[in-house]
N, C-alpha and C positions, 0 to 999 in steps of 0.2 A: 441402673436407671439412666445414668449418663451415656453409657454405650448404646443402649437402645434408642434413646432420644437423638443421639448423634447420627445414627443410621437413618432415622426418619428425616432429620434436617438435611442430610446430604442428598437424599432423594428429592426433597422439596427444593433445595438449591438448584439441582440439575434441571428440574422441570421449570422452576421459576426463571432461571437464566434464559431458557428457550422462549418462555412467554415474553420476557422483557425484550428479547431480540425481535420477536414478531410484532410487538406493540410499537417499538421505535421505528421499525421499517415500514409499517402499514399506516400509522397514524400521521396526520398532517401536523405541522408545527403548532404547538400549543395543545395538541390533543392529549399528549402524555401527561401534561400538567393537570388537565381536567380529570384524568384517571386518578391522579394523586389526590386531588381535591375531594373526589367522591370517597376515596378510601379514608380520608380524614373524617368526613361526615359519618361514615359507617362506624369508625372507631368511637366517635362521640356518642352514637346511638347505642353502642354496646353498654355504655354507662347509663345513659338517660332512660332507656326502656326498662331497665331493672332497678332504676334509681341508685346505681352504683354500689350494689351490695355484694359483688362477686367475692372480694377478699374477705368480707365478713362471713360469707357462706363457707369459704375455705377454712377459716379459723375455727368456726363453731362446729363444723362437721368433723374436723380433725380432733377436736377436744371432746366431742360427745358421741363418738361412734357407737358406743354401747348404751347410750341413754336415749331410748326411743321417745320418751316424753319430751325431752328438750329438743330433739330433732323435729318432732311434730310441731312444736312451737315455732321453730326456725322456718320450716317450710310453709306454715300458714302465713307467717309474716312475709316471707319471700313472695308468696302468691299475691298478697295485698299490694306489695310494692310493685310487682310486675304489671298488675292490672292498671294501677294508677299511671305508671311510667309508659305503658304501651298506648293507653287511650290518649294521654297528653301528647305523646309523640305523633300519633296519627292526626290529631286535630291540628297541631302546629304545622306539620309537613304538608298536609293535604290542602289546608285553606290559606297557607302563606307560602306556597310552593314557588311563586314567581320571585318575590324578594330574596328568598333563600337561594334560589337558583342563581340569581344575579350576584349574590355574595360569593358563592363557591365557584361558579363557572363563568362569571362576568357576562352573563347573558340569560335571558328568560326562556330561551328555546329548550332548555333541559328541565323545565318544571315538571314535565311528565315523568321523569326519572324519580323525582321526589315524591310524586303521588304513588308510584310503585313501591318505593321504600316505606311510605306511610302504611300501606297494606301489609307489608312484610314485618312491621315493627314487633308484633307479638312473637314471631319466630326468633327475632334477635334476642328478646328478653328471655325466652325459654332456653335457648342455646346457652346463654350466659349463666343462668342459674344451674342448669344440669352440668355444665362444665365446671362450675364451682364445687359441685358434689364429687365429680371425678377427681379433682385436685385435692379436695379435703380428705378423701379416702386414700390418697396416694396410690391410686390404681394406675400406675404408670404404663403397664402393658396395654390396658384398655385405652388409655389416653393416646398411646402411640398408634394403635389400630384406627381409632376415630380420626386422629389428625391426618394420617396418611390416606385413608380411603376418601375422606371428605375433600382433601386437597386434590387428589387425582381426579375426582368427579368435577370439582370446581374448575380446575385447570382446563379440562376437556371442554367444559361448557364455555369458558371464556374464549378459547381459541375458536370454537365453532361459531360463536356470535361475532367474533372479530372478522372472520372470513366472510360471513354472510352479511353483516350490517355495519362493519367498520366501527367507528367511535361510539355511536349510539348503542350498537350491539354489546360492546365491552361494558359500557355503563349499566346496561340492563342486566348483564351476567353478574357483575359485582353486586348489584342490588338484590338479586335472588339467591345468592350463595348461602345466606343464613337458613333458607329452607332446606337446602342440601345438607347442611351441617346438622340440623335437628333430626332429619330422617336417618342419617348415618348413626348419630348418637343413640337414637332409640333402637335401631337395629342391633347395635353391638352391646349397649349398656342397659337395656330395659330390665333385664332380670335383676341386676344389682340395684337399680333404682327402686324397683318394687320391694326389695329387701329392706331398704332404708327409708323410703318415702311411702307412707300409707295414703295414697291419693284419695281414697274414699273418706278419710278422716280430716282432710284439709278444710279449714274453716276460713271465712272472711274476717279474720281477727289478726291483730298484729301485736302479740305479747312481747316480742323482742324488738319492737320498733325503735326504742331509744338506743339500744345497743347497736343496731344496724345503721342508724342514721349517721353515726360517727364515720362509718365506712363510706356512706353516701357522700358525705362532705369531702372526704379524702379523694374519692373517685372523681368528683366534680372538678377538683383542682388539677389532679394529675392527668385525667383523660380529656375532659372537655376543653379546659383552657389550653392544654398542650396542642390539641388538634386545631383549635381556632387560631392559635398563634402560628402554627405551620401554614394554614391557609392564608393568613394575613401576610406572612413573610413571602409566600409564593406570589401573592398579588403585588407586594412591594418590588420583588425581583422583576416581575412582568412589566411594571410601570417604569422602573429605573433602567432595566437592562434589555427587556424584550421577552417575547414568548420562548425563544430558544434558550435563554438563560433559565427561565422557569422550568423548562423541560430537563435541562442538564441537572439542576439542583434536585428535581424530583427523581431523576434516575439515580443520583448518588444516595439520596435518603432511602429509596426503595431497596437498593443493594444492601444498605446498612440494616434495614428492617428484616431482610431475608435471613441474615446470619444472626442478628440479635434475638430473633424469635427462639433460638436455642436456649438462651439464658432465661427467657420469660417462662418457659415450661419448667425449668429447674427451680425457679423462685417459687412458683405456686404449688408445684408437686412436692417439693422437699423443704425449701428454706423457711417459708412461713410456718408450716406445721412443726418443723424442728425448733425454730426460734420461740414458738409459743410456749414450749415446755422448758426453756432455759431461763434461769433467774440469777445465776452466779456469773460474775464477770469473767472468771477464769474459764468456765465452761463455754461461754460465748466466744472468747478469744480462740479456744481450741477448735470450735466448730467453724468459725470464720476461716481459720488457717487451713482446715481440711477442705473447705469449699474453694478457697483460693488455689491450693495445691492441685486440686482436681481440674478446675475450670481454666485458670490463667494460662498454663502451658498450652492447652488445646486451642484457646483463643489466640494466643500469641502466634502459634504455628499457622493457624488459619488466616490470620490477618496479614502475616508476612507473605503467605502464598498469594493472597489477593493483591497485595501491594506490588510484588515483583511480577505478577501476571496482569497488571492493570491494563497494559496495552492490548492484551488478548480480550479482556472484557470490552474495551472500546471498539476493537475491530470486529468482534463476533457477536456481542450481546447488545451493547448500546451503540449501535452502528451510527457512525458520523458524529457522535457526541465527543469530539476531540477535546472540547473545553473541560471535560471531566478529569483529564489526566492530572492536573495539579491539585485537584480536590482530594484525591485518595489519601495522601499522608495525613491531612488534617482530620478527615472523617474517621479514619482508623484509629488515630491517637485519641480522638475525642471519645470514640466508642469504647476503647480500652479503659479510659478513665471513668466512663459511665458504668462499665461493668464493676469496677472496683467499688464505686459509690453505691450502686443499687444493692449489692450484697448487704452492705451495712444498713441501707435505708429501709430494707424490708423488716428490720426490727421495729420500725414505726407501725407497720401493719400488725406484726405479731403481738405487740404490746399495746396496740390501739393508742399510740402517742399522737393524737390528732393535731395538737398545736405545733409540735415539732415538724410533723409531716407537711402541714400546710405552709408553715414558714419557709421550709427548704424548697418546696415545689414552686412557690411564688417567687422566691429569690432566683431559682434556676430559670424560670420563664422570663423574668424581668431582665436578668443578665443576658440571655439569648437575644431578646428583643432589642436591647440597647446596643450590644456589641454588633449584632447583625446589621442594624440600620446604619451604624457608624462605619463599620469596616467595609460594607458593600459599596459605600461611596468612594473608598480608596482602592479596594482590590476587586470590585465586582462580585461575581458569584463566589469566588474563592474566599472573599471576606466573610460570607455567611457561614462557611464551613470552618473557618478559623474561629469564628464566634462560638461555634459548637464546642471546640476544644477548650477555649478559655472558660466557658460556662461550667464545664464539668470539672476542671481543675479546682475552681473555687468551691463548687458544690461538694466535692469529695471531702475537703478539709472541714467544711461546716458540718456535714453529716457526722464525720468522725468525732468532732468535738461534742455534738449533742448526744450521740450514743454513749460516749465515755461519761458524760455528765449524768446520764440516766442511771448508770450502774454506780457511780459515786454517790448519788443521792440515796439509792437503795441500800448501799452498804452502811451509810450513816444512820438510816432509820433502824436497820437491824442492830447496829451497835447500841443505839439509845434504848 
């Protein structure tokens, strides 16, 4: 699974780097930051439109693959959640497009983009739910095909719109990508979906609402608050340092997201389903050690390659973004600590440890906000990336403590 996923990610990285180069060369100052803001909004909507039940679907599909009755309850509940989420999203984005545009793009002239996104909302929800099924079944070969084909089409669409309509075209392309993803997913995965999802028997009932609401709450904290914070920090950089600084930070975080997407696929396809069935501390330690031994060397080599080749990235991909050069070491170190932390933190999803998850996520976001605002006043954009590293060093030790406490409590209960 790791090898196949790595192949897909390498292709994505190669194409992604070319797209970043074209964007940085063709968009005016501040344009790349607006692309980053729309991507933040789209990430928020992946949670809102389905009411944040993605990880819940992954968990319950992995646990009930052979239980058709439970799966039907799950998909009926998911249907209710997506209808509520999609309608709410449409109403908010369509009728409040101007103030939302002003928040994300610092102007009301892009309100038409938000109206397009409002219409696309059901596709975002459906894509998220079906993706949860793919991950819950650990169909990693199908996942790789879907990811690669959807990315190739989306990349072609983005480039065509860029060359034809510049910034507005890119924003429109990003807005309609969920439609492409749904079409590709249905084309590749429809037979498997029909095997597990009896569409004709889905009812407008939510028998598993209480169970899935816990995941909704976790998703709200991790996805929505995170992306709102990123948009807020981008605005802070723009006001303190200028639009060029916002572009540079967006470039650095975009590069980070391009290679971190590799770990995201491993977490949902493998880690959550695996952790869901582990209840002994020794078994958990062995599994974490296996994951670390598999992932960390690969990430270390990849990150060192990026670091020593950073000038090539600046010269050929993020053209003229020379201010990015000192950011690389902090971003890469921060992402390495983030990877260490997230492997452990997915125990929160696997065991539905809602309070622990919410506490650690809010702590992480608060640390980033405080450090970024303070350090940016001293070191400029570099200070924001230093804040990224400091945040994840603290986050790692807090998560490690909470996961260890979870197993210690369980052992005491079994002893009693």
